[in-house]
All heavy atoms as an XYZ file, in Angstrom:
920
protein
N       0.825     -1.194      0.000
C       0.000      0.000      0.000
C       0.869      1.257      0.000
O       0.483      2.261     -0.585
C      -0.936     -0.004      1.214
C      -2.034     -1.076      1.136
S      -3.086     -0.939     -0.320
C      -3.899      0.596     -0.028
N       2.016      1.172      0.644
C       2.912      2.328      0.669
C       3.334      2.685     -0.755
O       3.324      3.850     -1.144
C       4.153      2.041      1.542
C       3.760      1.808      2.995
C       5.176      3.159      1.430
C       4.875      1.217      3.831
N       3.698      1.678     -1.532
C       4.103      1.899     -2.924
C       2.952      2.508     -3.714
O       3.124      3.481     -4.428
C       4.532      0.566     -3.539
C       4.954      0.652     -4.966
C       4.187      0.368     -6.058
C       6.230      1.046     -5.463
N       4.908      0.556     -7.204
C       6.173      0.974     -6.874
C       7.415      1.447     -4.862
C       7.254      1.280     -7.676
C       8.498      1.760     -5.672
C       8.407      1.679     -7.052
N       1.773      1.944     -3.570
C       0.610      2.434     -4.293
C       0.341      3.898     -3.954
O       0.145      4.727     -4.835
C      -0.612      1.557     -3.969
C      -1.875      1.879     -4.744
S      -2.902      3.211     -4.119
C      -3.226      2.725     -2.458
N       0.357      4.219     -2.658
C       0.070      5.603     -2.266
C       1.125      6.573     -2.807
O       0.839      7.742     -3.019
C      -0.004      5.710     -0.745
C      -1.262      5.113     -0.163
C      -1.443      5.479      1.302
N      -0.350      5.066      2.156
C      -0.301      3.919      2.843
N      -1.295      3.058      2.773
N       0.729      3.628      3.610
N       2.334      6.074     -3.033
C       3.420      6.929     -3.498
C       3.396      7.149     -4.999
O       3.606      8.265     -5.466
C       4.785      6.326     -3.092
O       4.816      6.180     -1.671
C       5.939      7.192     -3.544
N       3.139      6.103     -5.782
C       3.325      6.218     -7.226
C       2.046      6.352     -8.043
O       2.110      6.758     -9.200
C       4.164      5.033     -7.783
C       5.519      4.972     -7.118
C       3.424      3.720     -7.655
N       0.909      6.009     -7.486
C      -0.296      6.054     -8.319
C      -0.812      7.481     -8.453
O      -0.476      8.359     -7.680
C      -1.384      5.141     -7.767
S      -2.319      5.794     -6.390
N      -1.635      7.666     -9.469
C      -2.248      8.962     -9.682
C      -3.456      9.146     -8.785
O      -3.863      8.247     -8.053
N      -4.004     10.330     -8.846
C      -5.196     10.638     -8.057
C      -6.177     11.429     -8.896
O      -5.799     12.204     -9.761
C      -4.838     11.444     -6.821
C      -4.018     10.650     -5.848
C      -3.756     11.426     -4.604
N      -2.772     10.701     -3.821
C      -2.831     10.574     -2.527
N      -3.793     11.137     -1.858
N      -1.906      9.920     -1.877
N      -7.429     11.197     -8.589
C      -8.513     11.979     -9.159
C      -9.245     12.545     -7.953
O      -9.858     11.795     -7.199
C      -9.433     11.098    -10.007
C     -10.567     11.801    -10.729
C     -10.023     12.865    -11.677
C     -11.394     10.784    -11.492
N      -9.113     13.845     -7.752
C      -9.528     14.488     -6.507
C      -8.725     13.844     -5.378
O      -7.513     13.842     -5.423
C     -11.033     14.398     -6.299
C     -11.842     15.120     -7.349
C     -13.310     15.048     -7.044
C     -14.081     15.720     -8.152
N     -15.511     15.632     -7.947
N      -9.378     13.254     -4.403
C      -8.626     12.596     -3.327
C      -8.626     11.078     -3.477
O      -8.090     10.370     -2.631
C      -9.215     12.976     -1.966
O     -10.547     12.514     -1.876
N      -9.213     10.566     -4.571
C      -9.290      9.127     -4.797
C      -8.055      8.632     -5.548
O      -7.576      9.298     -6.467
C     -10.539      8.776     -5.614
C     -11.829      9.152     -4.901
O     -11.830      9.162     -3.657
O     -12.817      9.446     -5.591
N      -7.573      7.468     -5.169
C      -6.442      6.866     -5.870
C      -6.884      6.349     -7.221
O      -7.985      5.847     -7.381
C      -5.856      5.712     -5.054
C      -5.219      6.155     -3.765
C      -5.764      5.790     -2.542
C      -4.077      6.942     -3.772
C      -5.179      6.202     -1.359
C      -3.480      7.356     -2.591
C      -4.040      6.983     -1.389
O      -3.461      7.388     -0.218
N      -6.010      6.445     -8.211
C      -6.241      5.898     -9.548
C      -5.213      4.805     -9.783
O      -4.058      5.081    -10.041
C      -6.108      6.993    -10.601
C      -7.185      8.057    -10.470
C      -7.092      9.083    -11.570
N      -7.344      8.440    -12.844
C      -6.734      8.788    -13.970
N      -5.848      9.759    -13.979
N      -7.019      8.171    -15.088
N      -5.660      3.570     -9.647
C      -4.778      2.425     -9.835
C      -4.482      2.243    -11.319
O      -5.349      2.403    -12.150
C      -5.443      1.138     -9.331
C      -5.710      1.130     -7.862
C      -6.852      1.709     -7.336
C      -4.818      0.527     -6.997
C      -7.108      1.687     -5.986
C      -5.060      0.493     -5.637
C      -6.212      1.079     -5.137
O      -6.446      1.046     -3.807
N      -3.272      1.869    -11.611
C      -2.892      1.588    -12.985
C      -1.885      0.449    -12.975
O      -0.890      0.506    -12.257
C      -2.262      2.824    -13.620
O      -1.594      2.484    -14.813
N      -2.136     -0.558    -13.769
C      -1.197     -1.674    -13.827
C       0.152     -1.212    -14.362
O       1.192     -1.701    -13.958
C      -1.751     -2.813    -14.675
C      -1.875     -2.486    -16.142
C      -2.302     -3.690    -16.948
C      -2.516     -3.356    -18.394
N      -1.403     -2.759    -19.097
N       0.142     -0.236    -15.277
C       1.385      0.216    -15.886
C       2.238      1.073    -14.952
O       3.452      1.092    -15.073
C       1.090      1.001    -17.167
C       0.440      0.129    -18.224
O       0.791     -1.066    -18.306
O      -0.430      0.634    -18.960
N       1.611      1.770    -14.043
C       2.362      2.657    -13.148
C       2.550      2.034    -11.771
O       3.627      2.099    -11.186
C       1.664      4.024    -13.028
C       1.682      4.730    -14.378
C       2.336      4.891    -11.967
C       0.863      5.994    -14.424
N       1.522      1.421    -11.254
C       1.577      0.931     -9.876
C       2.126     -0.487     -9.798
O       3.101     -0.754     -9.107
C       0.195      1.008     -9.197
C       0.252      0.464     -7.782
C      -0.311      2.446     -9.176
N       1.509     -1.410    -10.507
C       1.813     -2.824    -10.287
C       2.940     -3.366    -11.151
O       3.770     -4.131    -10.672
C       0.543     -3.659    -10.452
C      -0.487     -3.240     -9.447
C      -1.632     -2.547     -9.814
C      -0.290     -3.475     -8.089
C      -2.555     -2.132     -8.874
C      -1.208     -3.059     -7.144
C      -2.336     -2.394     -7.549
O      -3.235     -1.970     -6.617
N       2.998     -3.004    -12.416
C       4.058     -3.542    -13.278
C       5.435     -3.022    -12.899
O       6.441     -3.605    -13.295
C       3.772     -3.235    -14.745
C       2.629     -4.051    -15.293
O       2.155     -4.984    -14.650
N       2.172     -3.712    -16.481
N       5.499     -1.939    -12.168
C       6.778     -1.344    -11.791
C       7.201     -1.675    -10.362
O       8.228     -1.194     -9.897
C       6.713      0.182    -11.951
C       6.509      0.552    -13.393
O       7.111     -0.021    -14.280
N       5.631      1.499    -13.644
N       6.410     -2.457     -9.675
C       6.727     -2.773     -8.284
C       7.945     -3.694     -8.212
O       8.016     -4.696     -8.922
C       5.540     -3.450     -7.595
C       5.768     -3.675     -6.135
C       5.636     -2.633     -5.239
C       6.133     -4.921     -5.658
C       5.865     -2.832     -3.882
C       6.360     -5.131     -4.313
C       6.220     -4.081     -3.417
N       8.928     -3.358     -7.385
C      10.136     -4.192     -7.273
C       9.916     -5.402     -6.353
O      10.109     -5.332     -5.145
C      11.167     -3.224     -6.683
C      10.373     -2.253     -5.897
C       9.048     -2.125     -6.610
N       9.479     -6.499     -6.935
C       9.209     -7.706     -6.153
C      10.501     -8.303     -5.645
O      11.524     -8.299     -6.323
C       8.482     -8.744     -7.018
C       7.141     -8.285     -7.451
C       6.798     -7.767     -8.661
C       5.952     -8.262     -6.653
N       5.469     -7.436     -8.671
C       4.922     -7.731     -7.449
C       5.662     -8.647     -5.349
C       3.622     -7.577     -6.994
C       4.364     -8.493     -4.893
C       3.372     -7.963     -5.713
N      10.443     -8.857     -4.457
C      11.597     -9.568     -3.913
C      11.538    -11.016     -4.380
O      10.535    -11.456     -4.940
C      11.612     -9.495     -2.380
S      10.240    -10.364     -1.588
N      12.592    -11.741     -4.149
C      12.632    -13.162     -4.497
C      13.001    -13.948     -3.239
O      14.169    -14.285     -3.021
C      13.644    -13.446     -5.625
O      14.891    -12.848     -5.287
C      13.159    -12.900     -6.955
N      11.997    -14.220     -2.410
C      12.281    -14.925     -1.153
C      12.651    -16.381     -1.407
O      12.245    -16.970     -2.413
C      10.957    -14.825     -0.390
C       9.921    -14.682     -1.445
C      10.585    -13.935     -2.570
N      13.434    -16.933     -0.481
C      13.715    -18.360     -0.575
C      12.433    -19.125     -0.248
O      11.430    -18.536      0.161
C      14.872    -18.760      0.338
C      14.610    -18.511      1.818
O      13.437    -18.568      2.262
O      15.589    -18.276      2.549
N      12.444    -20.423     -0.452
C      11.217    -21.211     -0.308
C      10.677    -21.177      1.121
O       9.459    -21.168      1.334
C      11.441    -22.656     -0.753
O      12.460    -23.261      0.008
N      11.559    -21.091      2.103
C      11.112    -21.028      3.499
C      10.357    -19.725      3.774
O       9.288    -19.730      4.377
C      12.303    -21.155      4.438
C      11.949    -21.172      5.900
C      13.165    -21.309      6.802
O      14.141    -21.953      6.405
O      13.115    -20.754      7.908
N      10.915    -18.617      3.319
C      10.245    -17.324      3.507
C       8.969    -17.235      2.680
O       7.968    -16.681      3.143
C      11.182    -16.178      3.139
C      12.100    -15.695      4.245
C      13.108    -14.693      3.714
C      11.299    -15.089      5.372
N       8.997    -17.790      1.483
C       7.783    -17.785      0.663
C       6.660    -18.544      1.368
O       5.513    -18.090      1.399
C       8.062    -18.411     -0.699
C       6.880    -18.338     -1.632
C       7.174    -18.879     -3.010
O       8.350    -18.885     -3.424
O       6.211    -19.297     -3.683
N       6.992    -19.681      1.954
C       5.996    -20.452      2.691
C       5.491    -19.671      3.904
O       4.296    -19.691      4.207
C       6.567    -21.810      3.126
C       5.573    -22.694      3.818
C       4.353    -23.021      2.965
O       4.393    -23.032      1.739
N       3.241    -23.271      3.610
N       6.383    -18.964      4.580
C       5.990    -18.149      5.735
C       5.020    -17.047      5.303
O       4.017    -16.786      5.985
C       7.238    -17.548      6.400
C       6.969    -16.694      7.603
C       6.503    -17.514      8.767
C       6.438    -16.664     10.023
N       5.936    -17.402     11.157
N       5.304    -16.416      4.178
C       4.413    -15.364      3.669
C       3.055    -15.960      3.312
O       2.010    -15.379      3.626
C       5.050    -14.631      2.469
C       6.266    -13.820      2.944
C       4.032    -13.724      1.780
C       7.136    -13.286      1.825
N       3.055    -17.119      2.694
C       1.788    -17.787      2.374
C       0.987    -18.083      3.648
O      -0.222    -17.876      3.691
C       2.029    -19.086      1.614
C       2.471    -18.903      0.199
C       2.732    -20.266     -0.455
N       3.401    -20.129     -1.704
C       2.800    -19.944     -2.875
N       1.487    -19.881     -2.918
N       3.498    -19.820     -3.986
N       1.671    -18.584      4.659
C       1.001    -18.919      5.922
C       0.430    -17.674      6.590
O      -0.695    -17.685      7.079
C       1.972    -19.620      6.875
C       2.282    -21.045      6.506
S       3.524    -21.833      7.588
C       3.170    -21.136      9.177
N       1.208    -16.596      6.616
C       0.726    -15.383      7.278
C      -0.384    -14.718      6.472
O      -1.304    -14.138      7.048
C       1.877    -14.393      7.556
O       2.526    -14.039      6.328
C       2.895    -14.993      8.520
N      -0.329    -14.818      5.151
C      -1.421    -14.294      4.323
C      -2.700    -15.090      4.582
O      -3.787    -14.509      4.699
C      -1.039    -14.348      2.846
N      -2.560    -16.389      4.703
C      -3.722    -17.210      5.027
C      -4.258    -16.854      6.405
O      -5.467    -16.865      6.643
C      -3.385    -18.696      4.952
C      -4.594    -19.602      5.126
C      -5.641    -19.395      4.041
O      -5.339    -19.441      2.848
N      -6.883    -19.161      4.443
N      -3.364    -16.516      7.319
C      -3.782    -16.081      8.651
C      -4.662    -14.838      8.600
O      -5.617    -14.710      9.367
N      -4.348    -13.935      7.680
C      -5.175    -12.738      7.495
C      -6.560    -13.143      7.001
O      -7.579    -12.684      7.530
C      -4.509    -11.750      6.511
C      -3.241    -11.164      7.124
C      -5.484    -10.644      6.099
C      -2.366    -10.393      6.150
N      -6.591    -14.014      6.003
C      -7.878    -14.459      5.465
C      -8.692    -15.206      6.515
O      -9.911    -15.009      6.620
C      -7.659    -15.345      4.234
C      -6.999    -14.656      3.039
C      -6.719    -15.675      1.943
C      -7.838    -13.505      2.532
N      -8.029    -16.029      7.301
C      -8.720    -16.771      8.357
C      -9.293    -15.825      9.410
O     -10.415    -16.007      9.874
C      -7.781    -17.780      9.018
C      -7.367    -18.912      8.081
O      -8.005    -19.089      7.018
O      -6.376    -19.605      8.410
N      -8.520    -14.816      9.782
C      -9.008    -13.847     10.776
C     -10.196    -13.073     10.226
O     -11.194    -12.875     10.924
C      -7.879    -12.895     11.185
N     -10.116    -12.650      8.967
C     -11.228    -11.910      8.368
C     -12.483    -12.766      8.254
O     -13.595    -12.246      8.376
C     -10.825    -11.374      6.995
C      -9.926    -10.176      7.116
C      -9.397     -9.615      5.855
N     -10.153     -9.808      4.641
C      -9.775     -9.332      3.466
N      -8.671     -8.617      3.354
N     -10.495     -9.545      2.394
N     -12.305    -14.056      8.039
C     -13.452    -14.957      7.881
C     -14.283    -15.063      9.159
O     -15.453    -15.435      9.110
C     -12.972    -16.340      7.456
N     -13.708    -14.714     10.283
C     -14.433    -14.753     11.557
C     -15.449    -13.617     11.673
O     -16.293    -13.626     12.563
C     -13.467    -14.653     12.728
C     -12.507    -15.805     12.852
C     -11.547    -15.544     13.987
C     -10.453    -16.579     14.054
N      -9.479    -16.246     15.107
N     -15.342    -12.616     10.801
C     -16.160    -11.408     10.929
C     -16.981    -11.182      9.664
O     -16.932    -10.125      9.044
C     -15.245    -10.205     11.211
C     -14.376    -10.417     12.415
C     -13.060    -10.865     12.280
C     -14.870    -10.219     13.698
C     -12.267    -11.093     13.394
C     -14.078    -10.450     14.821
C     -12.786    -10.878     14.656
O     -12.000    -11.111     15.758
N     -17.783    -12.180      9.310
C     -18.551    -12.108      8.066
C     -19.612    -11.010      8.073
O     -20.058    -10.584      7.008
C     -19.218    -13.467      7.761
O     -20.036    -13.827      8.885
C     -18.183    -14.540      7.509
N     -20.006    -10.555      9.244
C     -21.009     -9.489      9.324
C     -20.388     -8.094      9.271
O     -21.118     -7.103      9.302
C     -21.828     -9.620     10.611
C     -22.713    -10.859     10.606
O     -23.010    -11.379      9.506
O     -23.101    -11.315     11.692
N     -19.068     -8.023      9.183
C     -18.382     -6.726      9.155
C     -17.891     -6.409      7.752
O     -17.435     -7.294      7.026
C     -17.171     -6.750     10.097
O     -17.579     -6.961     11.425
N     -17.968     -5.153      7.387
C     -17.429     -4.716      6.098
C     -15.916     -4.555      6.227
O     -15.373     -4.501      7.339
C     -18.050     -3.379      5.693
O     -17.588     -2.350      6.555
N     -15.233     -4.458      5.085
C     -13.795     -4.209      5.124
C     -13.503     -2.868      5.792
O     -12.517     -2.728      6.516
C     -13.198     -4.252      3.721
C     -13.118     -5.630      3.074
C     -12.602     -5.516      1.642
C     -12.255     -6.573      3.883
N     -14.358     -1.888      5.568
C     -14.176     -0.583      6.205
C     -14.222     -0.715      7.720
O     -13.433     -0.083      8.432
C     -15.235      0.397      5.722
N     -15.125     -1.539      8.210
C     -15.215     -1.749      9.659
C     -14.012     -2.536     10.168
O     -13.428     -2.200     11.200
C     -16.502     -2.501     10.003
C     -17.747     -1.690      9.755
C     -19.026     -2.518      9.776
O     -18.984     -3.739      9.518
O     -20.071     -1.911     10.052
N     -13.634     -3.571      9.432
C     -12.506     -4.400      9.873
C     -11.194     -3.622      9.911
O     -10.334     -3.898     10.734
C     -12.345     -5.617      8.956
C     -13.375     -6.711      9.095
C     -13.147     -7.798      8.054
C     -13.355     -7.305     10.499
N     -11.044     -2.672      8.993
C      -9.777     -1.950      8.894
C      -9.830     -0.549      9.487
O      -8.929      0.245      9.269
C      -9.286     -1.958      7.452
C      -8.777     -3.337      7.087
C      -9.605     -4.270      6.482
C      -7.494     -3.719      7.435
C      -9.155     -5.551      6.200
C      -7.035     -4.995      7.151
C      -7.866     -5.904      6.533
O      -7.406     -7.166      6.261
N     -10.857     -0.266     10.265
C     -10.905      0.981     11.021
C      -9.835      0.896     12.113
O      -9.790     -0.073     12.873
C     -12.290      1.152     11.638
C     -12.407      2.440     12.424
O     -11.812      2.513     13.525
O     -13.094      3.355     11.953
N      -8.953      1.882     12.166
C      -7.835      1.856     13.124
C      -8.274      1.636     14.564
O      -7.600      0.974     15.339
C      -7.010      3.149     13.026
C      -6.001      3.138     11.914
C      -4.935      2.070     12.075
O      -4.400      1.887     13.187
O      -4.642      1.400     11.072
N      -9.396      2.190     14.933
C      -9.862      2.096     16.316
C     -10.625      0.798     16.592
O     -10.703      0.359     17.730
C     -10.753      3.292     16.661
C     -10.065      4.630     16.511
S      -8.605      4.812     17.549
C      -9.354      4.845     19.148
N     -11.204      0.199     15.558
C     -12.080     -0.950     15.757
C     -11.518     -2.271     15.237
O     -12.144     -3.309     15.420
C     -13.423     -0.688     15.069
C     -14.170      0.566     15.513
C     -15.412      0.781     14.665
C     -14.522      0.487     16.983
N     -10.359     -2.248     14.618
C      -9.804     -3.462     14.016
C      -9.678     -4.566     15.055
O      -9.115     -4.355     16.126
C      -8.430     -3.164     13.408
C      -7.820     -4.300     12.637
S      -6.208     -3.790     11.983
C      -6.113     -4.800     10.527
N     -10.227     -5.746     14.757
C     -10.132     -6.844     15.717
C      -8.670     -7.197     16.011
O      -7.838     -7.217     15.098
C     -10.834     -8.001     14.999
C     -11.725     -7.354     13.994
C     -11.012     -6.110     13.570
N      -8.349     -7.449     17.266
C      -6.956     -7.737     17.635
C      -6.340     -8.910     16.875
O      -5.158     -8.850     16.509
C      -7.033     -8.037     19.129
C      -8.273     -7.346     19.595
C      -9.225     -7.390     18.439
N      -7.114     -9.957     16.596
C      -6.541    -11.096     15.888
C      -6.222    -10.749     14.431
O      -5.228    -11.224     13.881
C      -7.444    -12.335     15.983
C      -8.842    -12.123     15.443
O      -9.320    -10.966     15.407
O      -9.481    -13.128     15.077
N      -7.006     -9.865     13.817
C      -6.722     -9.426     12.457
C      -5.481     -8.541     12.438
O      -4.625     -8.682     11.566
C      -7.931     -8.690     11.866
C      -7.766     -8.180     10.436
C      -7.439     -9.312      9.469
C      -9.029     -7.446     10.000
N      -5.367     -7.656     13.397
C      -4.178     -6.801     13.489
C      -2.928     -7.655     13.684
O      -1.901     -7.446     13.033
C      -4.322     -5.797     14.635
C      -3.162     -4.795     14.693
C      -3.352     -3.767     15.791
N      -4.595     -3.047     15.721
C      -4.832     -2.000     14.934
N      -3.895     -1.563     14.127
N      -6.000     -1.381     14.973
N      -3.019     -8.649     14.555
C      -1.879     -9.534     14.821
C      -1.501    -10.321     13.557
O      -0.322    -10.507     13.261
C      -2.213    -10.489     15.964
C      -1.060    -11.313     16.430
C      -1.429    -12.126     17.654
C      -0.236    -12.953     18.115
N      -0.530    -13.736     19.316
N      -2.501    -10.767     12.799
C      -2.240    -11.495     11.554
C      -1.520    -10.603     10.549
O      -0.576    -11.034      9.872
C      -3.548    -12.025     10.972
N      -1.933     -9.343     10.451
C      -1.262     -8.403      9.547
C       0.159     -8.119     10.010
O       1.074     -8.015      9.182
C      -2.064     -7.105      9.428
C      -3.092     -7.162      8.355
N      -2.807     -7.059      7.019
C      -4.438     -7.350      8.428
C      -3.913     -7.148      6.308
N      -4.921     -7.332      7.142
N       0.356     -7.986     11.291
C       1.706     -7.741     11.813
C       2.634     -8.911     11.495
O       3.798     -8.705     11.139
C       1.645     -7.469     13.310
C       1.029     -6.122     13.632
C       0.711     -5.922     15.109
O       0.882     -6.878     15.914
O       0.285     -4.809     15.471
N       2.131    -10.136     11.604
C       2.938    -11.316     11.274
C       3.287    -11.322      9.790
O       4.429    -11.627      9.405
C       2.191    -12.588     11.661
N       2.321    -10.959      8.944
C       2.571    -10.904      7.508
C       3.569     -9.801      7.175
O       4.492    -10.011      6.380
C       1.253    -10.697      6.769
C       1.427    -10.728      5.271
O       1.396     -9.676      4.629
N       1.607    -11.912      4.703
N       3.397     -8.638      7.783
C       4.334     -7.532      7.561
C       5.759     -7.957      7.927
O       6.715     -7.674      7.199
C       3.953     -6.305      8.392
C       2.682     -5.625      7.900
O       2.209     -5.953      6.795
O       2.162     -4.775      8.650
N       5.892     -8.634      9.041
C       7.206     -9.084      9.511
C       7.836    -10.053      8.504
O       9.013     -9.933      8.173
C       7.056     -9.751     10.875
C       8.346    -10.156     11.508
C       8.098    -10.744     12.895
C       9.389    -11.195     13.538
N       9.161    -11.780     14.864
N       7.046    -10.990      7.986
C       7.559    -11.956      7.016
C       7.975    -11.270      5.717
O       9.021    -11.588      5.139
C       6.510    -13.034      6.747
N       7.166    -10.314      5.249
C       7.485     -9.612      4.008
C       8.726     -8.737      4.197
O       9.606     -8.706      3.323
C       6.276     -8.788      3.512
C       6.665     -7.866      2.363
C       5.140     -9.723      3.102
N       8.823     -8.046      5.303
C      10.005     -7.218      5.563
C      11.271     -8.087      5.574
O      12.301     -7.706      5.027
C       9.859     -6.465      6.887
C       8.771     -5.411      6.888
S       9.116     -4.008      5.830
C      10.098     -3.034      6.957
N      11.174     -9.258      6.164
C      12.309    -10.174      6.199
C      12.665    -10.637      4.787
O      13.838    -10.728      4.426
C      12.002    -11.368      7.098
C      13.188    -12.264      7.316
C      12.901    -13.324      8.361
C      14.156    -14.154      8.595
N      13.946    -15.186      9.614
N      11.658    -10.913      3.969
C      11.896    -11.347      2.593
C      12.624    -10.277      1.784
O      13.446    -10.594      0.925
C      10.571    -11.713      1.922
N      12.333     -9.024      2.069
C      13.012     -7.928      1.388
C      14.365     -7.593      2.011
O      15.114     -6.795      1.464
C      12.132     -6.664      1.385
C      11.170     -6.630      0.233
C       9.909     -7.187      0.335
C      11.529     -6.051     -0.979
C       9.027     -7.172     -0.728
C      10.662     -6.025     -2.049
C       9.413     -6.591     -1.917
O       8.547     -6.576     -2.982
N      14.643     -8.176      3.157
C      15.892     -7.862      3.838
C      15.856     -6.513      4.526
O      16.886     -5.913      4.788
N      14.653     -6.017      4.817
C      14.479     -4.724      5.471
C      14.427     -4.924      6.983
O      13.832     -5.895      7.457
C      13.171     -4.056      5.050
C      13.085     -3.633      3.607
C      11.898     -3.143      3.105
C      14.163     -3.714      2.749
C      11.778     -2.741      1.792
C      14.059     -3.310      1.421
C      12.859     -2.824      0.944
N      14.979     -3.977      7.739
C      14.787     -4.015      9.189
C      13.295     -3.853      9.518
O      12.553     -3.219      8.759
C      15.572     -2.803      9.704
C      16.473     -2.401      8.592
C      15.825     -2.861      7.325
N      12.874     -4.392     10.626
C      11.455     -4.339     10.990
C      10.989     -2.947     11.365
O       9.816     -2.626     11.228
C      11.162     -5.298     12.144
C      11.354     -6.771     11.833
C      11.085     -7.615     13.069
C      10.461     -7.202     10.684
N      11.863     -2.121     11.851
C      11.465     -0.801     12.358
C      11.804      0.311     11.368
O      12.559      1.217     11.663
C      12.155     -0.521     13.707
C      11.791     -1.491     14.793
C      10.345     -1.340     15.185
C       9.998     -2.281     16.323
N       8.630     -2.234     16.697
N      11.242      0.247     10.176
C      11.407      1.322      9.204
C      10.137      2.153      9.146
O       9.042      1.626      9.306
C      11.672      0.758      7.802
C      12.993      0.061      7.536
C      13.051     -0.428      6.094
C      14.166      0.982      7.812
N      10.294      3.433      8.882
C       9.130      4.285      8.656
C       8.627      4.044      7.230
O       9.337      3.461      6.398
C       9.488      5.773      8.806
O      10.435      6.124      7.770
C      10.077      6.076     10.181
N       7.424      4.508      6.945
C       6.899      4.365      5.589
C       7.813      5.042      4.579
O       8.063      4.501      3.514
C       5.481      4.928      5.495
C       4.443      4.027      6.085
C       3.026      4.372      5.639
O       2.841      5.232      4.754
O       2.104      3.745      6.189
N       8.322      6.216      4.898
C       9.192      6.922      3.947
C      10.504      6.159      3.737
O      11.046      6.147      2.619
C       9.449      8.361      4.387
O      10.058      8.398      5.648
N      11.011      5.509      4.757
C      12.227      4.706      4.600
C      11.965      3.472      3.735
O      12.808      3.083      2.922
C      12.769      4.283      5.970
C      13.342      5.433      6.775
C      13.638      5.075      8.232
O      12.937      4.209      8.802
O      14.580      5.676      8.790
N      10.796      2.880      3.888
C      10.436      1.731      3.046
C      10.321      2.172      1.589
O      10.856      1.514      0.691
C       9.129      1.082      3.534
C       9.343      0.432      4.904
C       8.626      0.051      2.522
C       8.070     -0.021      5.589
N       9.656      3.296      1.348
C       9.520      3.810     -0.022
C      10.896      4.083     -0.611
O      11.164      3.741     -1.771
C       8.637      5.077     -0.066
C       8.731      5.762     -1.415
C       7.195      4.725      0.240
N      11.776      4.680      0.172
C      13.125      4.981     -0.324
C      13.845      3.696     -0.733
O      14.482      3.647     -1.798
C      13.926      5.727      0.743
N      13.735      2.654      0.059
C      14.388      1.384     -0.277
C      13.748      0.738     -1.503
O      14.450      0.169     -2.350
C      14.355      0.436      0.913
C      15.324      0.883      2.008
C      15.234     -0.026      3.217
N      16.107      0.450      4.262
C      17.097     -0.267      4.783
N      17.325     -1.482      4.356
N      17.843      0.238      5.738
N      12.425      0.803     -1.600
C      11.759      0.260     -2.785
C      12.150      1.040     -4.037
O      12.349      0.446     -5.110
C      10.238      0.277     -2.598
C       9.675     -0.717     -1.585
C       8.187     -0.461     -1.354
C       9.912     -2.147     -2.024
N      12.291      2.353     -3.925
C      12.716      3.169     -5.065
C      14.137      2.816     -5.484
O      14.449      2.777     -6.677
C      12.612      4.666     -4.739
C      11.211      5.187     -4.708
S      10.463      5.114     -6.338
C       8.848      5.761     -5.973
N      15.010      2.552     -4.525
C      16.372      2.116     -4.846
C      16.328      0.793     -5.616
O      17.050      0.618     -6.610
C      17.202      1.931     -3.577
C      17.599      3.212     -2.896
C      18.258      2.986     -1.540
O      18.647      1.830     -1.234
O      18.385      3.957     -0.789
N      15.486     -0.131     -5.162
C      15.343     -1.407     -5.856
C      14.811     -1.184     -7.272
O      15.291     -1.798     -8.227
C      14.398     -2.334     -5.079
C      14.952     -2.837     -3.773
S      13.740     -3.804     -2.848
C      13.610     -5.265     -3.892
N      13.837     -0.301     -7.399
C      13.257      0.000     -8.710
C      14.321      0.584     -9.644
O      14.419      0.192    -10.807
C      12.082      0.969     -8.559
C      11.558      1.474     -9.878
C      10.802      0.638    -10.698
C      11.830      2.763    -10.308
C      10.328      1.084    -11.924
C      11.362      3.220    -11.529
C      10.623      2.377    -12.328
O      10.162      2.819    -13.544
N      15.135      1.502     -9.133
C      16.180      2.108     -9.959
C      17.174      1.065    -10.438
O      17.620      1.094    -11.588
C      16.878      3.223     -9.192
C      16.010      4.450     -9.016
C      16.629      5.487     -8.086
O      17.655      5.253     -7.455
N      15.987      6.633     -8.004
N      17.530      0.120     -9.591
C      18.437     -0.950     -9.995
C      17.813     -1.818    -11.081
O      18.504     -2.239    -12.014
C      18.836     -1.795     -8.786
C      19.785     -1.094     -7.849
C      20.110     -1.944     -6.637
C      20.973     -1.147     -5.672
N      21.207     -1.876     -4.431
N      16.515     -2.085    -10.950
C      15.831     -2.860    -11.983
C      15.828     -2.111    -13.317
O      15.988     -2.707    -14.367
C      14.394     -3.158    -11.561
C      14.209     -4.171    -10.430
C      12.763     -4.214     -9.965
C      14.672     -5.551    -10.887
N      15.626     -0.811    -13.284
C      15.598      0.011    -14.503
C      16.963      0.018    -15.168
O      17.056      0.101    -16.385
C      15.148      1.439    -14.180
C      13.701      1.572    -13.774
C      12.729      1.220    -14.866
N      12.956      2.075    -16.030
C      12.683      1.718    -17.269
N      12.182      0.555    -17.544
N      12.912      2.536    -18.267
N      18.021     -0.026    -14.392
C      19.383     -0.007    -14.966
C      19.666     -1.300    -15.726
O      20.467     -1.303    -16.633
C      20.411      0.192    -13.858
C      20.385      1.576    -13.269
C      21.287      1.733    -12.060
O      21.874      0.765    -11.569
N      21.382      2.945    -11.542
N      18.987     -2.395    -15.358
C      19.192     -3.673    -16.041
C      18.496     -3.734    -17.386
O      18.839     -4.547    -18.217
C      18.665     -4.809    -15.155
C      19.483     -5.038    -13.920
C      18.903     -6.198    -13.121
C      19.671     -6.382    -11.823
N      19.095     -7.476    -11.034
N      17.503     -2.864    -17.597
C      16.709     -2.904    -18.848
C      17.473     -2.330    -19.992
O      18.253     -1.524    -20.003
C      15.370     -2.150    -18.657
C      14.596     -2.098    -19.954
C      14.564     -2.804    -17.587
């Protein structure tokens, strides 16, 4: 989401997603099979936690004040696994993460 908020366009205050700008340019990491499995498990944990709240909308589930603790914990586990896959320290700010992703993107562009 950090990448999307940084690179995508906007129409008024709404984000404008574009495969050519947002997704095709994202610098994907290449985790080893152990980390890939961990990411799969933690992603499933998010889906499992969300499945417990079928009467809640995504807006309700992702409200900062109302987010169920088990869903927040599942996201934190997934974030930790993804940060490890990228080789990023766990305690980076959003701007530091964007800076590192931009560095990765620039390296990818130099290979083209």
